[in-house]
VOVO-7503 format. One record per residue (C-alpha): residue in three letters; z, y, x. Coordinates in steps of 0.25 Angstrom, whole numbers, plus 5000, padded with zeros to 4 digits. Layout:
ALAZYX ...
***
This chain:
MET500050005000 LYS500350105012 PHE498950085017 ILE498350115003 ALA499250235001 ASN498850295015 PHE497350265013 SER497450334999 ARG498150455005 LEU497150475016 LEU495950445006 VAL496350544996 GLY496750645007 LEU495450645014 GLU494750655000 PHE495650774996 ILE495350845009 PHE493850825009 SER493750864994 GLY494650984996 PHE493951035008 VAL492551025002 LYS493151104990 VAL494051204997 VAL492851255007 ASP492251304994 PRO493351344984 TYR492351424976 GLY491551314972 THR492751224968 GLY493251344960 LEU491851344953 LYS492151204949 LEU493551224944 GLU493051344936 GLU492051254930 TYR493151154926 PHE494051254920 GLU492951324912 VAL492651174906 PHE494051154903 ALA494151294896 GLY492951254887 ASP493551124884 LEU494951164882 PRO494851304875 ALA496251304872 PHE496551314887 SER495251404890 SER496051514895 PHE496851424905 PHE495651364911 GLN494951494912 PHE496051544920 PHE495951434930 ALA494351454930 GLU494651604934 HIS495451554946 SER494651434950 LEU494351484964 VAL495951484967 LEU496051354960 SER494951294968 LEU495551344981 LEU496951284977 PHE496351154973 CYS495451124984 ALA496451164995 LEU497551074987 GLU496550954988 LEU496350975003 ILE497750995006 LEU498250874998 GLY497250795006 VAL497750835019 ALA499150805014 LEU498750665009 VAL498150635023 PHE499350685030 SER500350625021 PHE501050755017 ARG502050765006 MET501450644999 LYS502350644988 LEU501850784983 ILE500450764988 ALA500350634980 TRP500650714968 LEU499750824971 ALA498550734974 LEU498750664961 GLY498750784953 LEU497550844960 MET496750714959 GLY497150704944 PHE496650844942 PHE495350814949 THR495150684941 PHE495350754928 LEU494250844932 THR493250744936 PHE493550664924 TYR493350784915 SER492050814922 ALA491450684921 TYR491950644907 PHE491650774900 ASN490450814909 LYS490950954911 VAL490950984926 THR489850894932 ASP490350914947 CYS491950904949 GLY491850974963 CYS492650864968 PHE492050884982 GLY491651034980 ASP490151054983 PHE490150944994 LEU489950824986 LYS489650814971 PHE490150704962 LYS489650674948 PRO490850684938 TRP491150534936 HIS491050514951 SER492050624953 PHE493050564943 LEU492850424949 LYS493150484963 ASP494450554957 VAL494950424951 ILE494750344964 SER495550454971 MET496650454961 VAL496850304963 PHE497150334978 ILE498050464974 LEU498850364965 ILE499050274977 ILE499550394985 PHE500350444974 PHE501150314972 TYR501350294987 ARG501650454989 LYS503150424992 LYS502850325003 TYR501950405012 LYS502450445025 LYS502550595029 SER501550645040 GLU502050745051 LEU500650805050 GLY500750825035 THR501350965034 PRO500551035045 MET499250975041 VAL499451015026 LEU499851155031 ILE498651175040 PHE497551115029 THR498251205019 ILE497951335027 VAL496551275031 THR496151235017 PHE496551365010 GLY495851445021 ILE494551365019 GLY494651395004 ILE495051545005 TYR493851555015 GLY492851485005 ILE493351584995 ARG493251715003 TYR492051675011 LEU491251555010 PRO491451405010 ILE491651355025 VAL490751235021 ASP489651255011 PHE489251135003 LEU488351204993 PRO486751204994 TYR486751354998 ALA487551325011 ALA487051385024 GLY485851305030 LYS485351255016 SER484051295010 ILE484151334996 SER482651324994 GLN482651174999 GLN483851134991 MET483051174978 ILE481951074981 GLN481950944973 PRO482250834983 ASN481250724985 ILE482150614980 LYS481750514968 PRO482850514958 GLU483650374957 LEU483850344942 SER484850254935 TYR484350204921 VAL485150144910 PHE484450054900 LEU484949974888 ASP484649834889 LYS484149804874 VAL484449654876 SER485949664881 GLY486249804875 LYS486849844888 GLU486449964897 VAL485749934910 GLU485750024922 SER484450024931 LYS483850104942 GLU482450064937 TYR481850104923 LEU481849984915 SER480549994907 ASP480749874898 THR480949944885 ALA481049814878 LYS482249774885 TYR482849914890 LYS483150044883 TYR483250164892 VAL484650234890 SER484850334902 SER484550364916 GLU485350434928 VAL484850504941 LEU485650444952 ASN485250544963 GLU485150664955 SER485950754965 GLU484850704976 ILE483650734968 LYS484050874964 PRO483850994972 LYS485151044978 ILE484951184972 THR484351184958 ASP484851324953 TYR484551424963 ALA483651534958 LEU483451684959 SER482951784950 ASP482751934949 THR483152024938 ALA481652004931 GLY481851854932 ASN480951834943 ASP481251714952 PHE481651744966 THR482151604970 GLN481051574980 GLN481051714986 SER482551694990 PHE482051585000 GLU481051675007 GLY481451735020 ASN482951785023 LYS483751815012 LEU485251865011 PHE485751824997 ILE486851914992 THR487551834981 ILE488351894969 LYS488951804959 TYR489851894951 THR490352034951 GLU491852014953 GLY492352064966 LEU491052134970 ASP491752274969 ASP492452234982 VAL491152194990 ASP490552284999 PHE489052264997 GLY488752365009 LYS489152245019 ILE488052165013 LYS487052285012 ASN487352315027 LEU487152175031 VAL485752165023 SER485252295030 LYS485652235044 ILE484852105042 SER483652165035 LYS482952155049 LYS482852005047 LYS482252025033 VAL483351965026 GLU483251995011 PRO484452015003 MET484551964989 ILE485651974979 LEU485851844971 HIS486751864959 SER487251804946 LEU487651934939 ALA487152004927 ARG486052104930 LYS486852224928 ASP487952174937 ILE487052144949 GLU486352274947 ASP487652354947 ILE488052284960 ILE486752314966 THR486852454962 LYS488252484966 ASN488052414980 GLN486652464982 LEU486152324985 ASP484652344986 TYR484352204986 GLY483552114977 TYR484552034967 TYR484251904960 SER484951824949 CYS485451684953 ASP486351584945 GLU487851614947 LYS488051454949 VAL487051464961 LEU487751584967 LYS489051524966 THR488551404974 MET487751494984 ALA488851584987 ARG490251564984 ASN490751714987 ASN490351834980 PRO489551904986 CYS488951814996 ILE487751825006 ILE486851715009 LEU485751715020 LEU484551635018 LYS483251605026 ASN482051545019 GLY482951485008 THR484051425018 VAL485451485017 VAL485751535032 ASP487151575028 LYS488051635018 TRP489251735018 SER490251785009 TYR490451935007 ASN491751925015 ASN491151885027 LEU489751945028 PRO488951915041 ASP488452025050 ALA486952045051 ASP486851985065 LYS487351855059 ILE486351845048 ILE485251885058 GLU485751775067 LEU485751665056 LEU484351705052 ASN483851695066 GLN484551555068 LYS483851505055 
***
């Protein structure tokens, strides 16, 4: 039993560390997922809508706390730190996650639970199964919790990782994630990721056997209609045959499409997702940067998801004499976690991106363009 208990402790601890890390590097992304859950709960339970709306409004803070807690619990498990308390916390956290994944799968409300952030996508029922398996190991930890031996490294390691974890999360909120798992990360081509992969779909068919009355699964289409009746089919490799990017599109105020033009030459995207907090932004810094890199023929483009009046007010107020183009809000949230954010492209490939809070100097941008 001791071996199984320690194996469970290490296995769950490493799972928590990995899962917590891939989420805490990008608290904004996990916050969007939590916000989606809370909005679903608010709609499904109208009597508690104000309660869930409150949490939805503070989803970013909750995201940081949840992600950090998961990673810190993982470290505590690996180093056998205060196992009586940690076992209760791990059981509660996994119970919460299991409920969310079951709710997603059963009611088909949130199709991606965000268990491993944007690093790895699971289907709802697969996420629930993963949590059920993890719960088995956590229950072993829970029932053995009083027999674990205390490690001398527990306290210093938990303290160090607590500081580091919150530091990574806060950095991701104020600036940008230290690791970007999204399709708009530096080095990735937006235009290439919009192309349909040359991969054939793998199908799984379900037929009704007219003789036995039972359903039959087959990877081949059974054309004998006298014996089989088609019921349904499923694409097994759907994620592989779809382009990585399917919703990126730009248009001007007249509705003209500017998607392809955004992939031509050097571009500096200035993304604006919402008006909140923009009064404290000094757009003069961005304007100064744009003027200095104009010799490299870098075209500035404002990408926004605002109402026309709001974006025109911002442009007029800050004298931003650049072309501005409408883009889906979800795309901008994926493309740029901060507001505003600048993204440097060369022929459709993301060279680098920066939060407004750590704008690069002109020499840095010119150096990057020369390298690419």
